[in-house]
N, C-alpha and C positions, 0 to 999 in steps of 0.2 A: 538547415532543417526548415521546411515550409511552415507557414502559419497554421495550415491545417493539421500537420502532424504535431505541432507544438500544442495545439488545443487538445489533441487526443490524449497526450500524456499529462497534461496539466489539469489535475483534479482540484477545482477551486470552489470553496464554500466562502461566501462573502456575507458578513453581518455588519451592517453599519447602522448603528443606533444612537440616539441622543443619551447622554449620560447626565450624571449629578443628581439623579433622583433614586434613592434607595429605599428599601423596605424600612418601616419605622423602627424595627428592632436593630438595624444596623447602627454602629457607633456614630457615623456621620449624620445619621437622620434623627437620632434621639435628641430631645430638647437640651440635654447637658452640653451639646457642642456649641450652644449659643454664647458668644462672648467668652469662651474659655480659653482663646489664644490658639485653639487648633487651627493651623494654617491650611491653605489649599493643598500644599504638598503632602501634608499628613493625611489629608482627606483622600487624595488621589492614591496614595500608598495602601491605605485601607481598602479602597475599592478594588484595586488591583490584587490585593492579598485574597480577597474572596473569590475573584475571577480565577486566579491561579489554582486555589483549592478545588475549585470545581472542575478545572481541566486535569488536575492530577487524579481526582476521583474517577474521571472517565478514561483514564489509561494514557494520558499524555505526559510525558517527562519534560520538565523545564530544562533547557540547555543555556539559555542566555536571557538576561534582562538588563535594561538600561533605562535611564530617563534623559529625555532630550527637551530642549527648548525650541519651539517653533514660532515663527511669525507668519502673519497672513500671507498667503499665496507664495510662500517660500517652501522650498524642499530640502530634505537631508537625503543624500544617497550613501548606502553602506555596501561594501563588498561582503557577500555571504557565501558560505559553502553549503550546497544541497546535496548530501550523501544520496547515492542512488539505491542504497539497501533500505531506507526507511523514509517516511514522510516527515515534512517540516510544516508546522503550523506557526504563522506569525500573527500576533495580535498587537493592536495599538489602542490605548486608553487615554483619552484626553482630559485635562483638567483646566483650571482657570477659565479664560473666555473662549477656549477652543469650541467651536460649533460644527465643524465639518473636516473630518480627516480622510485621507485616502492612502492606500497601500498599492504598490505596483512592483511586481518582480520582472526583471529584465534578464536577457541572456547576455553573454559576453560581447555580442555585437550591438547591444543596445536595443533589441527588439523586445517589446513587452510580451511576457508570457501569461500572465494572470494579473488581474488587477480587482480591487474592490469596487463596488458600485453603490449608488444610493448616497444619502446625505446622513451626517450624524457625527457624533463625537467618539465613536469607537469603530474599529476596522479589523476584519480577519481574513487572511488568505491561507489555504491549505494546499500544499503542493506535494505530489508523489512522482518525481521524475523517473524516467527509465535510465539505462546506461548512457553515459555522455559526460561532457565537462561538469564538474561540481561547481565551478566558479560561476556566480551569478551576482546581481546587484538588487538591492531592495531599496525602493524610494518611499520615503514618508513625507506626506505633504499636508500642511494646513490650508485647506481651500477657503476656510473662513474663520476669522478669530486668531488668537494667539495665546500661548501658554505652554506648560509643562505637559508632556506626553511620556507615558510608560511604554516602552517597546520591548517585547518578549518574544522568544522562540521556544517551541515545544516540539519534542520528537515523538514519533510513534512508528510501529512497524506497519508495513503495507496491509491494509485491510484490518488493522486493529484500532482501538479506540471506539468509544461509544457514540461519536458524532458531536454535533454542536447545537442541536435543536434545544431551545430554552436556555442556552448558556448564559445570556445576559438578562434573563427574567429576573425582575425586581432589583437588579443592579443598575440598570440604565432605563430611562424613560424613552418612550418613542419620540421620534423627531417632531418638534412642535413648530407650528407656523408662527411667524413673527408679524404677519399682515395686520391682524387685529390689534395687536399692541401698538404698531406703528400708527395705525388710524387713531387709537385712543390718545397717544401723545400729540399727534397732530391737531386733535381737537382742542387741546388746551394751549396751543401755541399762540393763536390770535388773541385770546383773552390776556395772556401775559404780555404780548407785545403791546397791547393797549395800555398796559400799566407802565410802559417805558422800559420793559425788561428785554434783553437779547439773549439768544442762545449761546451758552458757554460750550462750544464744540458740538459735534454731532450726538444724538442719542446713542446709548449702548444698550445691547440686548444679550439675553442668555436664557437657556431653559433652567428651571429650577424645580426641585422636589420639595414636598411638605417637610418643614422643619430646617431647611437649609438656608444658609446666608450667604451673602455676596457683599464684599467690602470694596469700596472704591475711594482712592485718595482724592482729596479735593484741596484746592488752593484758595484760601480766603484773603481778601484785601480790604483793609480798613477803608471806610468811606463808601462801600458798596453794601447792598443788600442781595441775598441769594434766594432763590426759590428752587427746591430740589423736588422733582416730580417722579413718581414711579407708578406704572400701571401693569397690571397683571392680565394675561390674556385668557383664553378659554381654558377651563379646568382648575384655574387659580381662584379660590373663593376669598382669601384673606392675605393681603400683603402689608407688612409693617415697614416702617422707615424710621431710621435712627440717624442723628448727626452727633459726632464726638469730636471735641477739640481739646487737645492737650489731656487725653485720657478721660475727660468728663462729658458726660451726655448734655448737650445744649439744646437739643431739639428732637422731637420724635411725633410719629402719627400712628397710633395703635388701633385706629378705627376698625370696625368689623367689616371692611370691604378691601378691594383690591386696587384702590386708587388713592395711596397716601400722598401727602404733600408736607414739606417742612420748609419754613422761612426763617432766615437768620441773618442778622446785620452785625458782623464782627467789630469789636471795639478796636482791634488791632490785626495786624497782619498774622495769619496763622495757617498751619497746615492741619487739615481735618480728614475725618473718615467718615464717609457715608456708608451706612450698612442697610442693606435690603434683606428682609426676612420673609420667606414664604411660610406663612403661618398655617395655612389650610390649603389643601389641593396641590396641583402640580401643573406646570404649563410655562409659557414664555413670560418673561418680564422685561420691560423697557425702563430706562432711567434717563431723564433729561435735566439739564441744569441751566437756569436762567439767572442773569445777574443785571443789576441796574444800579445807578447812582444813588446813595443813600440820601433821602430828603432832609432838608434842615428840620430840627426838632420843632421850632415855632411854638406857638401857645399850647398848653396841654389840651387834650380833647375833652369835650363836655363830659359831665358826669353820665355814667351808664344808667339809663332809666329802666326800671323793672316793670314788668307787666303786673297788673293788679291780680291776674289769675295765677301768678307763680308764687310759690312759697317763699316766705322771708327767710334769709340765710340764718338769722338767729333762731327762727322757729325750727328749722331743720337741724340746727346744732342742738337744740334743747331735747329733741326727740332721740338724737344719737347719745346724749348724755344720759338720758333716762335708761337706755339699753345698757350703757356702761355701769351706771350705778347699781344695777342689778347683778353685776359681776363683781362685787365687793369693793368698788371704788367709792371714795368719800364725795362730799359736795363739791361742785365745780366752781372755779373762779373765772369769770369771763375776761379775756384780754382785749377782744374786738367783737362788736356785735354787727357792724354794717360797713365793711371797708369796700371800697371800689377797687377793682383790679382789671388790667387791660391785658391783651394777648402779649405773651412772652414777658410780661412785667414781673419782677421779683420784689416782693415786699419782705421787710426784716422786722422781726419782733423780738424783744428781749424777754426772757422768762427765767424764773428761779426755780429748780427742782431739787428735792432731797432735804434731809437724809430719807433714804427709802426710794420707793418706785412711784413714778409718775407718768402721765401721758399728756400730750398736747394734741387736742382735737380740733379739726376744722371741718366746716360744712359750708357749701356754696350754692349759689343759684345764678343763672337758670340751670335747667337740667343738662344742657349740652356743655357747660362749663367743666374743665378738667383742672383739678388743683393737685400739685405735687409739693410735698412737705420734706424740708431737710432740717435735722437737728445738729447744730454745731456747738462745740465748747467755745464759750466766749474767750477763753484764753488760748485756744488752738483752733481757729477757724479754718485751717487747712484740712482738718480731720472731720469727716462726717460720722457722727455717732449713730444716727439713724435716719432713715429715709422712708418715705411712702410715695412711690411713683406709679401706683395702679391708676388706670384710666377711670377715674371717677370724680365726682364733684366734692369729694371730701376725703377724710383719711385721718391717721394718727401717727405720731412718732412718740418714742418712749425712751426712758432712761432710769437707772437705779443707782444713783451716786450714794456713797457712803456719808457724805456730808452735804451741806448746802453749796450748790454750785450754780453759776450763772451760764445760761445757755442762750443761743440765738436760734430763732425758727425762721427758715426761710420759706416764703410761700410763692410758688411760681405758677403762673396761670397759662392755660392753653385755652384761649377764648376770653370773653370778657363778661364781667358780671360783678357780684358781690359775694363776701365770705364773712364768717364769724370764727372766732377762735377762742378756746377755753383750755384750762388745765385741770387735771384731777389727780389726786393722789390715792394709792391703794397699798394694802398689806399683801405683798407677794414675796415668796421665797427667792425669786430670781427674775431677771428680765424675760427669760424664756417663758416662764409661767405667766407673767403679765401680758406678754404678746398673744399667748393662747387664749387668755381670757378676753383680751380687747378684740380680738379678731373675730370672735363668735363662732370659732370651730368647736368648742367644747359643748358636748351635749351628752349627758350621762355620766356614769362613773367608769373610769378606765379599769381594765383588768391588770394591766402592767405598765410600768414606766422604766425608761432607761435613757442614759445619756450616751451620745456618740460624738467623737472629736472629728471635726472636718477642717480641711485646708482648701483655700481657694484654688480651683482647677483640679481638685481630686474628689473622690467619693469614697464613702464607706459602704460596704455590702453586707446585708444581714440576711441570714437563711430564715425563711418563714415557713412554719409547719402548715400542712394542708388543713383546710377548714371550709366550711360552707360559705363563710363571708369573711371579709377582711376589711377592717377600718382602723386607721391610725392617723394621728395628727402630730405635727412636728413644729417646733419653733426654735430659732436660734437665739443663743445668749449674747453676752457682750462680744462684739467683733464681727458677728454673723449679720450681714445686711440682706442676703437672699439665699434661701434654702429650697431645694427641689426634691421631689420624691418621684421614683420610677419603680413600678413593679414589673418584674419580668420573670418568665418561664423559659429558661434557655435563652434562645435568640429572639424569642417573642415578646414585645412589649404589651403588657395587659393594660396598664393604666399608668397615668402620670399627672402630677401637678407641678407646673414650671412657671407659675405666676411670679411677677416681679415684687416679691415680698419676703420678709424673714420668717415666714410660716408657710406651712402647706398641708394638704390632707389627702387621703386616699379613701375611697369607699367603694369597694368592689363586692357587691352582693347581688346575686350570688356569684360564687366562683365556678367556673366551668368544670365539669367533671374530667377526670383523666388527664389532668395537667401534670406536667414534669415538676421537678424541684423548683419551688418559688424563692426569689430573692428580691429584696427591697434595697435599692440604691438610694442612700442619702448624700445629696450632691451639695457641696459648698460652692454655689455659683458665684457669690460674691462675698468676700471676707473670710474670716477663719475664726474658729472657736468651738464651743460646745453646742450640741443640738439635743433638745429633749424630745424623746418619742413617747407618746401615750397611745396604748393599744387598747381598743375597744373589742378586739377579737380578730384573729386569735392572739394569744400571748406570743412575744418574742422567743426564739429558739434559744435556750440557755447554753446550748452546746457550742453555738458559734455565733457570739454576739455581733461582732463586726470585723471586717478585714479591709484594709485600705486598698485602693486601686486608682489607677489614672482615670480621669473623668471620660476620656474619650475610648477606653479599651473595652473589649467585650466582656 
């Protein structure tokens, strides 16, 4: 058969698009995916599931599906049968670090009949052969990147099916250029070299969509210091960076930009995980790792001087304490009024709380200082009782022990400056109620109140009746360290609060008309226990209070 005749019978439609950016209402794009343990294979399976459903709706019948592992510039060849009485559509959808896939159909003599073109992480070929040998070969190749790929075949009658226009819309993002990201990382390289740091391997790149994460294993060696740099390209407004060691977060940069950086000097050899999060926007992301020898500790650095124009840390704390005292807290007891703190330093303070509820409140200066607070039981320092890791120069941690107990408060600094620390006691029926009062979310009298049980990695879903407005606040009780709220109408995400705190709120006013059934997801992002919900309108639906579900499911 000549090349011309082959092209005459090979009807090929090629779609090659970048992937990993799905619409916000899809499970992998909603904020509950963050840190939930949902792996890249789960994410790939869910994206393929949505693609498969679209093909079925358009009249294409699935006949085969498999998952393959590809390495860069390596190909897999499969013998395939192409029946002459119907058409066959092959699709490939990449995950992991796959950035460019190709599909090619060959005849038994090895001549290419139809191939995909373009660049991206997904490919499709559609073939309607005439009478002739059914035996063919399909080649799947990773032209750039490596990772898992779902490969599937679909059958349709000749002339049947609704076509493939818009098939990948909102499931995969357009191919993104990496040149801008490469240039941004290169701009940092010389400054880091001037500090005596060297690159640890080549930079890595991948496209990312809003709400998605990318985890990279890192090897940390005692006696060295590491700088992890991420840069987002055009279309990415905010990129966050986290470093985890032994399951604990040891560094992060959550600034409102696409250029985060984390520095860390391990006290011992360890395996870590670097997590990149596309917080806002979609586009290319690059990551580079630099390492250098840890300098001798030497004498302590001089005391951090404070500008006379800046507010005193104790003054800022007093202002915060006045706000809390208006929420039924008693008189404060100052623990520290002017402590110096340096970047990545952890300061420890002993405190006694109970019986009843109490908070430990911190405030710092200057304005760019970021303080994190951790509350540990003095008898069980391996267990974090509460934490406040929001990006701000203050915060609070709380507990409601039944008896007098000794605690330790860890103050960790991102930046350098001064801080003040105080404790307050209050009369509250539960830790959740205390958290709502201290967070400042309460405003007015709630119409209804209910409790929901959450487990880490799962969610409770509550049916919400239609109303002009929806306002609800939530807070976790003992054991809940982070709770998120997501308001959905079918597959559409209407509003969410996914901050790193054991409380959250939604205020959706007005609600759009003609929405479908509304559901509120209460997500136990970290920890497990009871969560209190206070509704300011409308009331919760008594007919269906809550039903459990996996955090990543639709």
